[in-house]
C-alpha positions in Angstrom: -0.6 0.0 -0.1 1.3 3.2 -1.0 2.0 6.0 1.1 -1.7 8.0 -0.6 -3.1 5.5 0.0 -2.3 5.0 3.9 -3.2 9.1 3.9 -6.4 9.2 2.4 -7.6 5.9 5.2 -8.1 7.9 7.4 -10.8 9.7 5.8 -12.0 6.7 4.8 -15.5 6.7 6.4 -16.3 2.6 8.2 -19.4 2.7 6.1 -20.4 4.1 3.1 -24.3 4.2 3.9 -23.8 6.2 6.3 -22.8 9.0 4.2 -25.0 9.8 1.2 -28.4 10.4 0.7 -28.4 12.3 -2.9 -25.9 11.5 -5.5 -25.6 14.7 -8.3 -27.5 13.7 -11.4 -24.8 12.5 -14.0 -22.4 13.1 -11.7 -20.1 10.7 -12.3 -16.8 11.2 -13.9 -16.7 10.0 -17.8 -14.7 7.4 -19.1 -11.0 8.2 -19.6 -8.7 7.0 -22.0 -5.6 5.7 -20.9 -3.7 5.7 -24.3 -4.5 9.1 -24.7 -1.4 9.8 -22.5 0.8 6.9 -25.0 -0.5 9.2 -27.8 2.8 11.7 -28.9 1.1 14.7 -30.9 -1.7 14.7 -27.5 1.5 14.0 -24.8 3.1 16.8 -26.2 0.6 19.3 -26.6 0.2 18.1 -22.4 3.0 18.8 -22.2 3.5 22.0 -23.4 0.3 23.6 -21.5 1.0 21.8 -18.2 4.5 23.4 -19.0 3.7 26.6 -19.5 1.1 27.1 -17.1 3.5 25.2 -14.4 6.1 28.3 -13.8 3.0 30.7 -12.8 3.4 32.3 -9.4 1.1 32.0 -6.9 0.6 35.1 -4.6 -1.8 35.5 -1.7 -2.6 38.9 -2.0 -5.7 41.3 -0.2 -8.4 43.2 -2.1 -9.6 46.7 -1.0 -13.4 47.0 -0.7 -13.1 47.9 -4.2 -11.4 45.2 -5.1 -8.2 46.3 -5.9 -5.2 45.2 -4.6 -4.6 46.3 -1.2 -1.3 44.8 -0.3 0.7 40.9 -0.9 1.7 39.0 1.7 4.9 37.9 1.2 5.0 35.8 3.9 1.7 33.9 3.7 2.0 29.8 4.5 0.1 29.6 1.2 1.8 30.9 -0.9 4.9 29.3 0.8 3.1 26.0 0.1 2.3 26.2 -3.1 5.6 28.4 -4.4 7.6 25.8 -2.6 7.3 22.6 -1.7 3.3 21.3 -1.1 3.9 18.0 0.1 7.0 14.8 1.0 7.4 13.5 -2.9 6.2 16.8 -5.1 8.2 20.6 -6.2 6.0 23.2 -6.7 6.6 22.7 -10.6 5.7 19.4 -10.2 2.4 19.7 -8.5 1.4 22.6 -10.5 2.2 20.4 -13.7 0.5 17.2 -12.5 -2.4 19.6 -11.3 -2.4 21.1 -15.0 -1.5 17.7 -16.7 -4.3 16.0 -14.8 -7.2 18.5 -15.9 -6.0 18.6 -19.8 -6.0 14.4 -19.8 -8.8 13.5 -17.2 -11.3 17.0 -18.0 -11.5 17.8 -13.6 -8.1 17.7 -10.9 -8.7 17.2 -7.7 -5.8 17.9 -5.0 -6.5 17.9 -0.8 -5.3 20.2 1.8 -4.2 19.0 5.1 -5.0 21.4 7.6 -2.8 21.7 11.1 -3.4 23.6 14.1 -0.8 26.0 14.8 -1.5 28.1 18.1 -5.0 29.4 17.6 -5.0 29.3 14.0 -5.5 26.7 11.4 -2.7 26.6 8.4 -2.3 24.6 5.6 0.2 21.9 6.0 0.7 20.2 3.2 -1.5 19.4 -0.1 -1.4 16.3 -1.2 -2.6 15.1 -5.4 -5.7 13.0 -6.3 -4.9 10.5 -8.8 -8.6 8.9 -9.6 -10.5 6.3 -11.6 -13.7 7.4 -11.1 -15.4 10.3 -9.2 -18.6 11.8 -8.0 -19.7 14.2 -5.1 -22.1 13.1 -2.5 -24.1 15.5 -0.1 -23.4 14.3 3.5 -26.2 13.8 6.2 -26.2 16.9 8.7 -25.1 19.2 5.6 -21.9 19.6 3.4 -20.6 17.4 0.6 -17.9 14.4 0.1 -16.0 13.8 -3.2 -16.7 9.9 -3.5 -13.7 8.3 -5.9 -11.7 5.0 -6.6 -8.1 5.0 -6.7 -6.1 2.9 -8.9 -5.3 1.1 -6.0 -8.8 -0.2 -6.1 -9.2 1.3 -2.9 -13.3 3.0 -3.1 -12.8 6.4 -0.2 -13.9 9.8 0.6 -12.7 13.2 1.1 -14.5 16.6 2.5 -15.5 18.9 -0.6 -14.5 21.8 1.2 -11.5 21.0 1.4 -10.3 20.2 -1.5 -9.5 22.2 -4.6 -11.1 21.2 -8.0 -10.2 22.5 -11.3 -13.0 21.1 -14.3 -12.8 21.1 -18.2 -15.5 21.1 -20.8 -18.0 22.0 -18.1 -21.6 20.6 -19.2 -23.0 17.6 -19.0 -21.9 16.6 -15.4 -22.3 18.6 -12.2 -19.2 16.7 -10.1 -16.7 16.5 -13.1 -15.7 18.4 -16.1 -16.2 16.6 -19.1 -13.8 13.6 -20.5 -12.0 14.2 -23.6 -13.9 11.6 -25.2 -14.6 14.2 -28.8 -10.9 13.1 -29.3 -10.7 9.4 -28.9 -11.8 8.9 -32.6 -8.7 11.1 -34.0 -6.6 9.0 -31.3 -7.2 5.7 -32.5 -7.1 7.1 -35.9 -3.7 8.6 -35.3 -2.6 5.3 -33.5 -3.8 2.9 -36.9 -1.8 5.4 -38.7 1.1 4.7 -36.9 1.1 1.4 -36.6 0.4 0.8 -39.9 3.5 2.7 -40.8 5.0 0.3 -39.2 3.9 -2.7 -40.4 4.9 -1.5 -43.9 7.6 -0.6 -43.4 8.7 -3.4 -41.6 7.3 -5.3 -44.9 9.4 -3.3 -47.8 12.3 -4.3 -45.3 11.7 -7.6 -45.6 9.9 -8.3 -49.0 13.1 -8.1 -51.5 12.4 -9.6 -54.9 10.7 -13.0 -56.5 12.9 -15.2 -57.3 11.8 -17.2 -60.7 12.4 -20.9 -62.3 13.1 -21.7 -65.1 12.5 -25.6 -64.7 9.1 -27.7 -64.7 7.3 -27.7 -61.4 9.3 -28.8 -59.4 8.4 -30.2 -55.2 7.1 -28.0 -52.9 10.0 -28.8 -50.6 12.7 -28.3 -53.8 11.2 -25.0 -53.9 11.7 -23.8 -51.0 15.1 -25.9 -50.5 16.1 -23.1 -53.7 14.5 -20.4 -51.6 16.7 -20.4 -48.7 19.9 -21.1 -51.2 19.2 -18.1 -52.6 18.5 -15.9 -49.7 21.9 -16.7 -48.3 23.6 -15.7 -51.7 21.6 -12.6 -51.1 23.2 -12.6 -47.8 26.3 -13.6 -48.5 26.3 -10.7 -51.6 25.0 -8.1 -49.1 28.5 -8.5 -47.1 31.1 -8.9 -49.8 30.5 -6.6 -52.9 27.1 -6.3 -53.9 26.8 -8.9 -56.7 24.2 -12.1 -56.8 25.0 -14.5 -59.4 21.9 -16.5 -60.8 22.0 -19.3 -64.3 20.4 -19.8 -66.8 17.3 -22.1 -65.2 16.3 -18.5 -62.4 15.6 -15.5 -63.0 14.9 -12.5 -60.0 13.3 -9.9 -59.6 13.2 -6.7 -57.2 10.8 -5.6 -55.9 10.4 -2.0 -54.5 7.7 -1.4 -52.0 6.3 2.0 -51.4 7.0 2.1 -46.8 3.8 3.5 -46.3 0.2 3.3 -45.3 -2.0 6.2 -45.2 -0.8 9.2 -47.4 1.1 12.5 -45.8 -2.4 14.5 -46.2 -4.8 12.0 -44.4 -2.6 11.4 -41.3 -1.3 15.2 -41.2 -5.5 16.5 -41.1 -5.7 13.8 -38.2 -2.9 15.5 -36.4 -4.4 19.1 -37.1 -7.7 18.1 -35.6 -5.3 17.0 -32.5 -3.7 20.1 -32.0 -7.5 22.4 -33.1 -9.4 20.1 -30.6 -6.2 21.4 -27.7 -6.1 24.8 -29.2 -2.4 24.8 -29.6 -0.9 25.5 -32.6 2.1 23.3 -34.0 4.2 26.5 -33.4 3.6 26.5 -29.8 4.3 22.6 -29.2 7.2 23.2 -31.1 8.2 26.8 -30.1 8.6 28.1 -33.5 6.0 30.9 -32.7 5.8 34.7 -33.2 5.1 37.2 -30.7 1.6 37.7 -31.9 1.0 33.8 -31.6 2.4 32.9 -28.6 0.7 36.3 -26.6 -2.6 35.1 -28.3 -2.3 31.1 -26.9 -1.2 32.7 -24.0 -4.6 34.6 -23.2 -6.7 32.0 -24.4 -5.2 29.0 -22.5 -3.0 29.6 -20.2 -3.8 32.8 -18.3 -8.1 30.9 -17.9 -6.1 28.1 -16.7 -4.3 30.4 -13.7 -7.8 32.1 -13.3 -9.8 29.2 -12.3 -7.0 27.4 -10.4 -6.9 31.1 -8.8 -10.5 31.0 -7.5 -10.4 27.3 -6.7 -7.4 27.9 -4.1 -9.2 31.1 -2.7 -12.4 28.7 -2.3 -11.0 25.9 -0.8 -8.2 28.0 1.7 -9.9 30.7 2.9 -13.0 31.2 5.1 -15.9 33.2 3.7 -15.2 35.9 6.5 -11.7 35.4 5.0 -12.7 36.0 1.8 -14.5 39.3 2.6 -11.8 40.5 4.5 -10.2 40.5 0.7 -8.0 37.7 0.9 -7.4 35.8 -2.5 -4.4 34.2 -4.0 -3.6 35.0 -7.6 -1.6 33.4 -10.2 0.8 35.7 -12.7 3.9 35.2 -14.1 5.1 34.5 -18.0 2.7 38.0 -19.7 5.7 38.3 -21.9 6.0 34.6 -23.5 7.5 34.8 -26.6 8.6 38.4 -26.0 11.7 39.4 -28.3 14.0 41.1 -26.5 13.8 44.7 -28.0 9.9 44.3 -27.3 10.8 43.4 -23.3 13.1 46.7 -23.8 10.7 48.7 -25.2 8.1 48.0 -22.2 10.5 49.1 -19.9 11.2 52.3 -21.7 7.5 52.7 -22.2 6.9 52.4 -18.3 9.3 53.3 -15.8 8.7 56.9 -15.4 5.5 56.1 -14.0 6.2 52.7 -12.0 4.2 50.0 -12.6 7.1 47.8 -12.8 9.3 47.0 -9.7 13.7 46.8 -10.4 12.7 43.5 -9.8 10.5 42.8 -12.4 12.8 44.9 -14.8 15.5 42.6 -14.5 13.1 39.5 -14.5 12.1 40.5 -18.2 15.7 40.9 -18.6 15.8 37.4 -17.5 18.3 38.8 -14.4 18.2 37.7 -11.1 16.2 39.6 -8.6 18.6 42.2 -6.2 17.9 43.1 -2.6 15.9 46.2 -2.1 14.4 45.8 -5.8 10.8 45.3 -4.4 10.6 49.0 -5.2 8.4 51.0 -7.9 10.5 54.1 -8.7 8.4 57.0 -10.5 9.3 60.3 -12.0 8.5 63.1 -10.3 7.7 64.9 -13.9 3.6 64.3 -13.3 0.9 66.0 -11.8 -3.1 64.7 -11.2 -4.7 65.5 -13.9 -7.2 67.6 -12.0 -4.9 70.0 -10.8 -3.4 70.8 -14.0 -4.8 74.4 -14.4 -3.8 75.0 -10.3 -0.4 73.6 -11.0 0.5 75.7 -14.2 -0.9 78.5 -12.6 1.5 78.4 -9.3 -1.7 79.1 -7.0 -0.4 75.1 -6.4 2.5 76.2 -5.2 4.2 73.1 -5.5 1.7 71.3 -2.6 0.2 68.4 -3.1 1.5 67.0 -6.0 4.8 65.6 -7.7 6.6 67.3 -10.1 8.1 70.9 -10.7 6.7 74.5 -9.5 4.4 76.4 -11.5 7.6 78.2 -13.2 9.0 74.3 -14.6 11.4 74.5 -11.3 11.4 72.5 -8.4 10.3 74.4 -5.0 13.5 75.9 -3.1 14.9 73.1 -0.7 16.1 75.0 3.1 18.7 73.0 4.3 16.7 72.4 7.8 17.9 74.6 10.7 19.6 73.6 14.8 16.4 72.3 16.5 14.1 71.7 13.2 12.9 67.9 12.2 13.7 69.1 8.2 12.1 70.1 5.1 10.6 73.9 4.4 10.2 75.9 6.5 
């Protein structure tokens, strides 16, 4: 029994009947096609999506009453756990990769949060992946819900839904889970059959070299077999010694040129393109040959929605309603400049540095440099004022007060040295 099995046994009810009173209509997960992961194009696409999505960094922020970010909680237990090591056997990148790969292959990804008590606080201790063969949601007697699932060891298990991170894809037919990738299963079978047919035709083309003819009268089958074996030995000997085969006047050899393909190239390309279209990922992205426009469009249409979905799932699983009312959120960001050229990144830094959009470390990250101490500050130019203060600022009524920038004459307010006994600044 694996360590995950031992862990989940802690939450297995003594009797399943004591837990359930209601099953969601159409709730049980759909059929999972295990061979899909073994198909090279499908795996390459899923790997591409999961690799880029796993780059996202999770941050704990607190919003104000206007849903604007008030501050970032840098020492948050949630961010530390999700960005470093969520459980004993996974790094943060591996966990996020697994989660997004499960979502793409099964249509539903689930993880369980184990909590611990730290004084008067309840904090997350670990986050475990939930690997399932079937999945359902049950309503509990007395209120609440539980996830019911079968793992790959054949065990039947339950977990409290409120402690589970769950994200669904193709969420339409089932309430408990997202729909499976069944629309693409036939295409994957076609691709598999095409690959197998190509391999068999290649083997046949390499094995059958030609036809050996005898000009004698009808021979005994044993003699035919013996002569064919004899000719095969001569053929092998010729391949090792000069490449010339000698035949007498009573026999003849007709070479065969077999074409080693099963389906034509157009058919195979069309089948492969259907997989790319279904997964909404261009071939250029998978092969890392994409342009800035293609990379940015793919990021916005594929990666960003995944981050939004996981951010909401994490927020709902990690925070109580009271904590959410106080503005606590877990958000994912990073990789917005995916695929952009160095010149584009330099232009972004040049255009944004005067208004303080990016910190020094964020600017360094765009250029591929490591962060530096004291780099998490934003610097702004003093050459800007509030739009509502322009007339007062130009007329000098402002007198350099109430806004950052130069005085009405175009020169900064005069600065006087602090006198002894004063706190400094203007007198």
